[in-house]
DSSP file (Angstrom, degrees, kcal/mol; ACC not computed):
  #  RESIDUE AA STRUCTURE BP1 BP2  ACC     N-H-->O    O-->H-N    N-H-->O    O-->H-N    TCO  KAPPA ALPHA  PHI   PSI    X-CA   Y-CA   Z-CA
    1    1 A M              0   0    0      0, 0.0     2,-0.3     0, 0.0    38,-0.0   0.000 360.0 360.0 360.0 152.7  126.6   96.8   80.0
    2    2 A K        -     0   0    0      1,-0.1     2,-0.3    41,-0.0     0, 0.0  -0.591 360.0-121.4 -80.0 134.4  128.1  100.0   81.0
    3    3 A Y        -     0   0    0     -2,-0.3     2,-0.4     3,-0.0    -1,-0.1  -0.558  30.3-171.2 -74.9 135.2  129.7  100.2   84.4
    4    4 A T        -     0   0    0     -2,-0.3     5,-0.1     0, 0.0     0, 0.0  -0.968  31.8-102.4-126.3 147.5  128.3  102.9   86.7
    5    5 A D    >   -     0   0    0     -2,-0.4     3,-1.8     1,-0.2     4,-0.1  -0.497  24.5-139.8 -66.9 124.6  129.7  104.0   90.1
    6    6 A P  G >  S+     0   0    0      0, 0.0     3,-1.5     0, 0.0    -1,-0.2   0.766  99.8  66.9 -58.8 -25.3  127.6  102.4   92.8
    7    7 A A  G 3  S+     0   0    0      1,-0.3    -2,-0.1     3,-0.0     0, 0.0   0.772  99.2  51.6 -66.6 -24.2  127.7  105.7   94.8
    8    8 A G  G <  S+     0   0    0     -3,-1.8     2,-0.3     2,-0.0    -1,-0.3   0.228  94.6  97.5 -95.2  13.9  125.6  107.3   92.0
    9    9 A R    <   -     0   0    0     -3,-1.5     2,-0.5    -5,-0.1     0, 0.0  -0.723  60.6-147.1-105.4 153.1  122.9  104.7   92.2
   10   10 A V        -     0   0    0     -2,-0.3     2,-0.5     2,-0.0    -2,-0.0  -0.982  17.7-132.9-118.1 125.7  119.6  104.7   94.0
   11   11 A L        +     0   0    0     -2,-0.5    -2,-0.0     1,-0.0     0, 0.0  -0.680  29.0 175.3 -79.6 122.0  118.2  101.4   95.3
   12   12 A L        -     0   0    0     -2,-0.5     2,-0.1     2,-0.0    -2,-0.0  -0.822  19.2-150.9-131.1  91.3  114.6  101.0   94.3
   13   13 A P        -     0   0    0      0, 0.0     2,-0.4     0, 0.0    -2,-0.0  -0.425  21.1-171.3 -63.9 133.4  113.1   97.7   95.2
   14   14 A V        -     0   0    0     -2,-0.1     2,-0.6     2,-0.0    -2,-0.0  -0.984  21.4-150.2-132.7 137.8  110.3   96.8   92.8
   15   15 A L        -     0   0    0     -2,-0.4     2,-0.4     2,-0.0     0, 0.0  -0.947  22.3-166.9-105.4 122.2  107.7   94.1   92.7
   16   16 A V        -     0   0    0     -2,-0.6     2,-0.5     2,-0.0    -2,-0.0  -0.922  10.4-163.6-117.1 132.9  106.8   93.1   89.1
   17   17 A S        +     0   0    0     -2,-0.4     2,-0.3     6,-0.0    -2,-0.0  -0.966  28.0 144.7-114.9 122.5  103.8   91.0   88.1
   18   18 A L        -     0   0    0     -2,-0.5    -2,-0.0     1,-0.0     5,-0.0  -0.951  48.0 -78.2-150.4 169.0  103.9   89.6   84.5
   19   19 A G     >  -     0   0    0     -2,-0.3     4,-2.5     1,-0.1     5,-0.2  -0.200  41.4-111.0 -69.7 160.5  102.9   86.6   82.5
   20   20 A T  H  > S+     0   0    0      1,-0.2     4,-2.6     2,-0.2     5,-0.2   0.885 117.4  51.1 -58.9 -42.7  104.9   83.4   82.5
   21   21 A Q  H  > S+     0   0    0      2,-0.2     4,-2.2     1,-0.2    -1,-0.2   0.900 111.0  48.3 -65.0 -40.1  106.0   83.8   78.9
   22   22 A S  H  > S+     0   0    0      2,-0.2     4,-2.4     1,-0.2    -2,-0.2   0.916 112.0  49.3 -65.8 -42.5  107.3   87.3   79.6
   23   23 A A  H  X S+     0   0    0     -4,-2.5     4,-2.6     1,-0.2    -2,-0.2   0.920 110.8  50.3 -62.4 -43.9  109.1   86.1   82.8
   24   24 A D  H  X S+     0   0    0     -4,-2.6     4,-2.4     1,-0.2    -1,-0.2   0.906 110.4  50.2 -60.2 -41.7  110.7   83.3   80.8
   25   25 A L  H  X S+     0   0    0     -4,-2.2     4,-2.6     2,-0.2    -2,-0.2   0.913 111.0  48.3 -63.8 -43.1  111.9   85.7   78.1
   26   26 A L  H  X S+     0   0    0     -4,-2.4     4,-2.6     2,-0.2    -2,-0.2   0.912 111.7  49.4 -65.2 -42.0  113.4   88.1   80.7
   27   27 A F  H  X S+     0   0    0     -4,-2.6     4,-2.3     2,-0.2    -1,-0.2   0.907 112.5  48.7 -61.0 -41.2  115.2   85.2   82.4
   28   28 A E  H  X S+     0   0    0     -4,-2.4     4,-2.7    -5,-0.2    -2,-0.2   0.908 110.8  50.1 -65.1 -42.6  116.5   84.0   79.0
   29   29 A M  H  X S+     0   0    0     -4,-2.6     4,-2.0     2,-0.2    -2,-0.2   0.937 111.9  47.6 -60.8 -46.9  117.7   87.5   78.1
   30   30 A A  H  X>S+     0   0    0     -4,-2.6     5,-2.4     1,-0.2     4,-0.6   0.905 112.7  49.6 -61.6 -41.8  119.5   87.9   81.4
   31   31 A S  H ><5S+     0   0    0     -4,-2.3     3,-0.9     1,-0.2    -1,-0.2   0.925 111.1  48.1 -63.6 -45.1  121.1   84.5   81.0
   32   32 A E  H 3<5S+     0   0    0     -4,-2.7    -1,-0.2     1,-0.3    -2,-0.2   0.830 114.2  46.9 -65.5 -31.7  122.3   85.2   77.4
   33   33 A M  H 3<5S-     0   0    0     -4,-2.0    -1,-0.3    -5,-0.2    -2,-0.2   0.520 109.2-127.5 -85.9  -5.5  123.7   88.5   78.5
   34   34 A N  T <<5 +     0   0    0     -3,-0.9     2,-0.3    -4,-0.6    -3,-0.2   0.895  69.3 117.8  58.7  43.4  125.4   86.9   81.5
   35   35 A V      < -     0   0    0     -5,-2.4    -1,-0.2    -6,-0.1    -2,-0.1  -0.868  68.8 -97.2-131.0 165.7  123.8   89.4   84.0
   36   36 A S     >  -     0   0    0     -2,-0.3     4,-2.1     1,-0.1     5,-0.1  -0.380  34.9-111.6 -77.6 163.4  121.4   89.1   86.9
   37   37 A L  H  > S+     0   0    0      1,-0.2     4,-2.7     2,-0.2     5,-0.2   0.874 120.1  55.6 -62.5 -37.0  117.7   89.8   86.4
   38   38 A D  H  > S+     0   0    0      1,-0.2     4,-2.5     2,-0.2    -1,-0.2   0.915 107.7  48.3 -60.2 -43.6  118.2   93.0   88.6
   39   39 A E  H  > S+     0   0    0      2,-0.2     4,-2.3     1,-0.2    -2,-0.2   0.882 110.7  51.4 -65.1 -37.9  120.9   94.2   86.2
   40   40 A L  H  X S+     0   0    0     -4,-2.1     4,-2.4     2,-0.2    -2,-0.2   0.948 111.8  45.8 -63.5 -49.2  118.7   93.5   83.2
   41   41 A F  H  X S+     0   0    0     -4,-2.7     4,-2.8     1,-0.2     5,-0.2   0.910 111.7  53.1 -60.2 -42.3  115.8   95.4   84.7
   42   42 A S  H  X S+     0   0    0     -4,-2.5     4,-2.7     1,-0.2    -1,-0.2   0.921 110.9  45.7 -59.7 -44.6  118.1   98.3   85.7
   43   43 A S  H  X S+     0   0    0     -4,-2.3     4,-2.5     2,-0.2    -1,-0.2   0.895 113.0  50.0 -68.7 -38.2  119.4   98.6   82.2
   44   44 A I  H  X S+     0   0    0     -4,-2.4     4,-1.8     2,-0.2    -2,-0.2   0.931 114.1  45.3 -63.7 -44.4  116.0   98.4   80.6
   45   45 A L  H  X S+     0   0    0     -4,-2.8     4,-1.0     2,-0.2    -2,-0.2   0.908 112.7  50.3 -66.5 -41.8  114.7  101.1   83.0
   46   46 A E  H >X S+     0   0    0     -4,-2.7     3,-0.8    -5,-0.2     4,-0.8   0.935 111.8  48.3 -60.4 -46.0  117.7  103.3   82.4
   47   47 A D  H 3< S+     0   0    0     -4,-2.5     3,-0.4     1,-0.2    -1,-0.2   0.835 106.3  58.2 -63.9 -32.9  117.4  103.1   78.7
   48   48 A S  H 3< S+     0   0    0     -4,-1.8    -1,-0.2     1,-0.2    -2,-0.2   0.737 111.6  39.7 -73.1 -20.8  113.6  103.9   78.8
   49   49 A V  H X< S+     0   0    0     -4,-1.0     3,-2.0    -3,-0.8    -1,-0.2   0.446  81.3 121.9-108.2  -0.5  114.2  107.2   80.5
   50   50 A I  T 3< S+     0   0    0     -4,-0.8     3,-0.1    -3,-0.4    -3,-0.0  -0.425  81.6  19.3 -61.6 131.2  117.3  108.5   78.7
   51   51 A G  T 3  S+     0   0    0      1,-0.3     2,-0.3    -2,-0.1    -1,-0.3   0.257  92.0 126.8  92.3 -12.7  116.4  111.8   77.0
   52   52 A L    <   -     0   0    0     -3,-2.0    -1,-0.3     3,-0.0     2,-0.3  -0.601  36.4-175.9 -77.4 138.6  113.4  112.5   79.2
   53   53 A T        -     0   0    0     -2,-0.3     2,-0.3    -3,-0.1    -3,-0.0  -0.940  34.9 -94.8-130.3 155.9  113.5  115.9   80.9
   54   54 A E        -     0   0    0     -2,-0.3     2,-0.9     1,-0.1     3,-0.1  -0.534  40.1-126.8 -69.4 128.9  111.3  117.5   83.4
   55   55 A S     >  -     0   0    0     -2,-0.3     4,-1.5     1,-0.2    -1,-0.1  -0.677  22.5-171.9 -81.8 108.3  108.8  119.7   81.5
   56   56 A S  H  > S+     0   0    0     -2,-0.9     4,-1.5     1,-0.2    -1,-0.2   0.820  83.5  61.1 -69.9 -29.4  109.0  123.1   83.1
   57   57 A Q  H  > S+     0   0    0      1,-0.2     4,-1.6     2,-0.2    -1,-0.2   0.920 104.0  48.9 -63.0 -43.7  106.0  124.3   81.0
   58   58 A F  H  > S+     0   0    0      1,-0.2     4,-1.2     2,-0.2     3,-0.3   0.932 110.2  49.5 -63.1 -46.7  103.7  121.7   82.6
   59   59 A S  H  < S+     0   0    0     -4,-1.5    -1,-0.2     1,-0.2    -2,-0.2   0.778 113.6  46.1 -68.4 -25.2  104.8  122.5   86.2
   60   60 A H  H  < S+     0   0    0     -4,-1.5    -1,-0.2    -3,-0.2    -2,-0.2   0.742 112.3  49.8 -87.2 -23.8  104.2  126.2   85.7
   61   61 A D  H  < S+     0   0    0     -4,-1.6     2,-0.5    -3,-0.3    -2,-0.2   0.639  92.0  89.3 -88.4 -15.3  100.8  125.9   84.0
   62   62 A V     <  -     0   0    0     -4,-1.2     2,-0.5    -5,-0.1    -4,-0.0  -0.719  52.4-174.2 -92.6 128.6   99.2  123.6   86.5
   63   63 A V        -     0   0    0     -2,-0.5    -3,-0.0     2,-0.0    -2,-0.0  -0.984   5.9-164.4-120.3 122.5   97.4  125.0   89.5
   64   64 A I        -     0   0    0     -2,-0.5    -2,-0.0     2,-0.0     2,-0.0  -0.921  16.1-143.7-108.3 113.0   96.1  122.6   92.1
   65   65 A P        -     0   0    0      0, 0.0     3,-0.1     0, 0.0    -2,-0.0  -0.296  16.9-123.9 -73.5 159.5   93.5  124.3   94.4
   66   66 A D  S    S+     0   0    0      1,-0.2     2,-0.3    -2,-0.0    -2,-0.0   0.835  93.7   1.0 -68.9 -33.0   93.2  123.5   98.1
   67   67 A S        -     0   0    0      2,-0.0     2,-0.3     0, 0.0    -1,-0.2  -0.974  62.6-163.0-151.1 162.8   89.6  122.5   97.6
   68   68 A C        -     0   0    0     -2,-0.3     2,-0.1    -3,-0.1     0, 0.0  -0.953  14.9-138.2-152.9 127.4   87.0  122.3   94.8
   69   69 A S     >  -     0   0    0     -2,-0.3     4,-2.3     1,-0.1     5,-0.2  -0.431  29.0-113.2 -80.7 161.7   83.3  122.1   94.9
   70   70 A T  H  > S+     0   0    0      1,-0.2     4,-2.8     2,-0.2     5,-0.2   0.889 118.4  54.0 -59.6 -40.0   81.3  119.7   92.7
   71   71 A E  H  > S+     0   0    0      2,-0.2     4,-2.5     1,-0.2    -1,-0.2   0.918 108.9  47.4 -62.3 -44.8   79.8  122.7   90.9
   72   72 A H  H  > S+     0   0    0      2,-0.2     4,-2.6     1,-0.2    -1,-0.2   0.907 112.9  49.6 -63.0 -41.1   83.3  124.2   90.2
   73   73 A L  H  X S+     0   0    0     -4,-2.3     4,-2.6     2,-0.2    -2,-0.2   0.935 112.3  46.5 -64.2 -46.2   84.5  120.8   89.0
   74   74 A L  H  X>S+     0   0    0     -4,-2.8     5,-2.5     1,-0.2     4,-0.8   0.881 113.3  50.0 -63.7 -37.7   81.5  120.3   86.6
   75   75 A K  H  <5S+     0   0    0     -4,-2.5     3,-0.3    -5,-0.2    -1,-0.2   0.916 111.6  48.4 -66.0 -41.9   81.9  123.9   85.3
   76   76 A Y  H  <5S+     0   0    0     -4,-2.6    -2,-0.2     1,-0.2    -1,-0.2   0.903 116.9  41.4 -64.5 -41.0   85.6  123.3   84.7
   77   77 A L  H  <5S-     0   0    0     -4,-2.6    -1,-0.2    -5,-0.2    -2,-0.2   0.549 108.3-128.4 -82.5  -7.4   84.9  120.0   82.9
   78   78 A R  T  <5 +     0   0    0     -4,-0.8     2,-0.6    -3,-0.3    -3,-0.2   0.887  57.7 146.1  58.2  43.3   81.9  121.6   81.1
   79   79 A I      <       0   0    0     -5,-2.5    -1,-0.2    -6,-0.1    -2,-0.1  -0.949 360.0 360.0-109.0 113.6   79.6  118.7   82.2
   80   80 A D              0   0    0     -2,-0.6    -1,-0.1    -3,-0.1    -5,-0.1   0.371 360.0 360.0-121.5 360.0   76.1  120.0   82.9
């Protein structure tokens, strides 16, 4: 695994619920890689978000009103 400076890291405690077979596989992977389960999860999560960028188009196109009546919502969704 690639070394990263601890000062540039964010601690994010996570509770994960998964099946017994999946847990066994993750423990086996960590053991074979000679890393802790935390390090394995960190590397998997880091790899999964590499290349993702914040979509500026989405944030500029979305308008969230302060309130919305049922009629307005149904009209917007075109459910009559």
